[in-house]
N, C-alpha and C positions, 0 to 999 in steps of 0.2 A: 332795770337798766334804762338809761336815757337814750332815746332814739334820735340822736342828733341829725341823722340823715334826712329826717322829715322836714328839716329847715329848707331843703331844696324845693319842696312844694310851696312854701311860703314865698320864696324868691320868684318862682315861676308865676305864681298868682299875682304878686304885686307888679311884676314886669308886664303882665298882660293887661293891666289897667293904665292907660296912658296918663291919666291925671295923677297917678301915684308912682309911676315908674322911677321918678327921680329919687325916691326913698332908697332904693337899692343901688343906685348909681352915683350917689353922693359919697364918693370914695373917702374924702377927708373926714366926713362925719362918721362913716362906718369905722374907719381906722381909729378915730378919736374914742368912739364908744368901746372898742376893743381894748384900747390902751388905758382907759380909765380903770381905776381900782374901786369903783363904787360898789358897795355891797348890794346884792339883790334883795329887794324888799317885797313883802306881801302887800295885798290891797289895803290892809289896815295900817301899813307903814312900819311894820316890825321887820327885823332882819330875818331873811328866809333861811340862812344857814350856809355853811361852807359848800355843801353839795349843790345848792342852787347857784352859788357863785361860779362854780366850775361849769355847770350846765350852761349858764348864761354866756360865759366866754366861749365855750365850744360851739354853741349855736351861732353866735355872732361871727366867729371865724369861718364856720361852715357857710353861712350866708354870704360872706365876702367872697369866698372861693367860688361858690355857685354863681353869684352875680358876675364875677369877673369872667368866668368861663362862658356864660351866656352872652355878655356884652362883646367879648372878643369873637365869639362865634357869629354874632350879627355883623361884625365889621369885616371879618376876614373869611377866607375859604379854609377848608379843613386842613390844607397843607401847612398853614401857619401853626395850628395846634399840634400837628404831628411832626414838626420839623426836628425835634430832639428825640423822637422815639425810633427805636430800631425797626427797620422795614419788616423784619420777620414778625415782630410783635404786632405791628399795624395790620399785617395780612392775617395773622391769627385771630385778632379781635374783630376783623372786618371793618376797619376804619374807626371813627370815634364812636364810643359806646355811651356817651353821656346824655343820650336822649335825642329827640328829633331836632333837626336843624331849625334855626330860628329865622333864617333869611326869608324875606318876603312875607313874613307873618302879618296877618291883618291885625291892626290895632285901632279900634274905634272907627271902622269904616275906611281907614287909610292904610296903605302899605307903609310900614315903617322904613324909612331910609336912614340907615346908620351912617355916620361919618367917622373918620378916624379921630375926631376930637376927644370923644369919651375914652377911646383906647389910649390916647396919649396922656390924658389926665390920670387914668388908671395906672399907667406905667410910671409916671412921675410920683404919684402918691405911694405906690408900692415900693419904689426904689428908696424913698425916704424912710418908710416905715418897717420894711422887712428886717433890718438888723435888730431893731428894738423888739419886734415881735418874736424873733428867734431867741433872744435872750430871755424875754419874759416867760415864754412857754417851753423852755428847754427841757423841763421835766415832765411835760404832758404829751405823751406819744400821740394821743388822739388829735390834739390841736396841731402838733407838728406835721402830721400827715396832710392836713389842709393847707398849712402855711407853706410846706415844701412844694405844693402844686402851683403856687402863685408865680414864681419867677418865669415860668414858661409863657406867661401872658405879657411879659415886658416887650416893648418895641425896642430893638437894639439901638435905634437912633437916639433914644432919650439919654443915653450915656454921654452923648456929646453936646447936649443942650446946656446953655449957661445956667448957673444956679440962681 
């Protein structure tokens, strides 16, 4: 069994390195990598097979969802992430259970000050990519679970931005 959830640790590790953090917040590049149908290959350059292709796609989508959750968590308070969740559910789970909060986290000797710019870029990129992703992965329940978590990270004001 492929443990796709371990991709969360990759995202957290990369985000903790200021010089590499942009790797997981380059939304257009991540979405492009997910959208491409390139076959997974081995180190020797041979095709890794269908199972590896599925794993690659699942890991990339999981990384996108984890990075989005972390970035939005840096920019907003927990009420933004919980605005669509039933109050009884929030109370039952004790707030957000996606790990420790990222606000004020030390990165390279400095406290990271997030702005809404990355959140807006994420919202715009997701708004453009979500329909295609839903169509592409309509038969993969594992990927759809991660994709279906993404709309909650959209800023409602991006719907009124000019194209």
